[in-house]
BALUMZA-860671 format. One record per residue (C-alpha): residue in three letters; x, y, z. Coordinates in steps of 0.1 Angstrom, whole numbers, plus 2048, in hexadecimal, padded with zeros to 3 digits. Each point is the difference from the previous one (the first is absolute). Layout:
! BALUMZA-860671
ALAXYZ...
***
This chain:
! BALUMZA-860671
MET190E28E4AALA8177E67FAALA8238057F7ALA8037EA7E5ALA7E57F37EBGLU8007D47FCVAL80A7F87DCALA7E27E97F4ALA8057DB7F8ALA8087FB7DBALA8147F07E5GLU7FF80D7DDVAL8117EC7E3GLU8058127DCVAL81C7FB7E5LYS81881C800GLU81A8027E3GLY7FE7DA7FDILE8007F6824ILE7E67F6815VAL7FF81881EALA7EE7F481FTHR7FB81C81BTYR7F97F881FARG7EF81781EGLY7F77FF821GLU7F97E1817MET7FD7E27E7THR7E77E3806LEU8027DE7F0GLU7E480A7E8ILE8138207F9VAL81F7EA7F4ARG7EC7E47F0LYS7ED81C7ECALA8218127F6ALA80E7DC7F6SER7E57F77E9GLU8028237EEILE8287F97FCGLU7F67DD7EFGLU7E78117E9LYS81B81A7F5LEU8197E37FCALA7ED7EC7E8SER7F181E7F0SER81A81E7FDGLY81F7EF7F5ALA81280C81CVAL81B7E8814LYS80981881AILE7F1808820LEU80A82081ATYR7EC7FF823ASP7FD82080CTHR7FA801826LEU80D821808GLU7DB809811MET7F87DD80EGLU8027F9824ASN81A7E580EPRO7EA7DF7F2ALA7FA7DF816LEU8137E27FBLYS7E17F27EELEU8008187E5ALA8227F87FBLEU7FE7DD7FEGLU7E18057E6MET8158157ECLYS81C7E2802ASN7E47EA7F3PHE7F58197E6ASP8258027F4THR8027DE7FCARG7E47FC7E7ILE80B81B7EALYS8257FE802ASP8057EF7DELYS7EC8207F0VAL814817814GLU82180C7F0LYS80B81681ASER7EC812821ALA809816817THR7F280E820VAL80882680FVAL7FB7FF825PRO7FD81F818GLY8157F181AALA80F7DA814ALA7DE7F680ATHR7F37FB7DDALA8217F87F0LEU8007E1816LYS7DF7F27F3ALA8078087DFSER81B7E9801ILE7EB7E880EALA7E98057E7PHE81A7FF7E1VAL8187E780ELEU7F97E67E7SER80081A7E2ARG81C7FE7E9ARG8058247F8HIS7F5814818LYS80C81F813VAL7F5815820PHE8078267FCHIS7FD81981CASN7F18207FBASP80E7FE7DFMET7E27FD7E4ALA81980F7E3ALA81D7E780AALA7E47E2800VAL7F380D7DDALA81F8037F2TRP80A7DC80ALEU7E17F27F3LYS8088117E0SER8207F17FC
***
């Protein structure tokens, strides 16, 4: 019997209280990241939301190529986004988030603090 079940890799994008929330779980692949990016772009166009919360608390430490993919994505959408925040479980994911959003005008990384990230986005 396994000690802990593996988290199935997935990304879910929804709008909650005027914020686009992208939740990533498990080990991300380029396909999952690109699909989530497409869903975020669709929500930016259709919902009127201009703030994004990236929840990576249940995500495995991403590969550098995924951080670079997110950097390209962020460059595409930066003029449509007022603020964005990433909630990370640890230093390794925080480093990748810093790489991914290095060019963002208003992006912050929060360590294990979803409430603080949401409060900052709403401020």
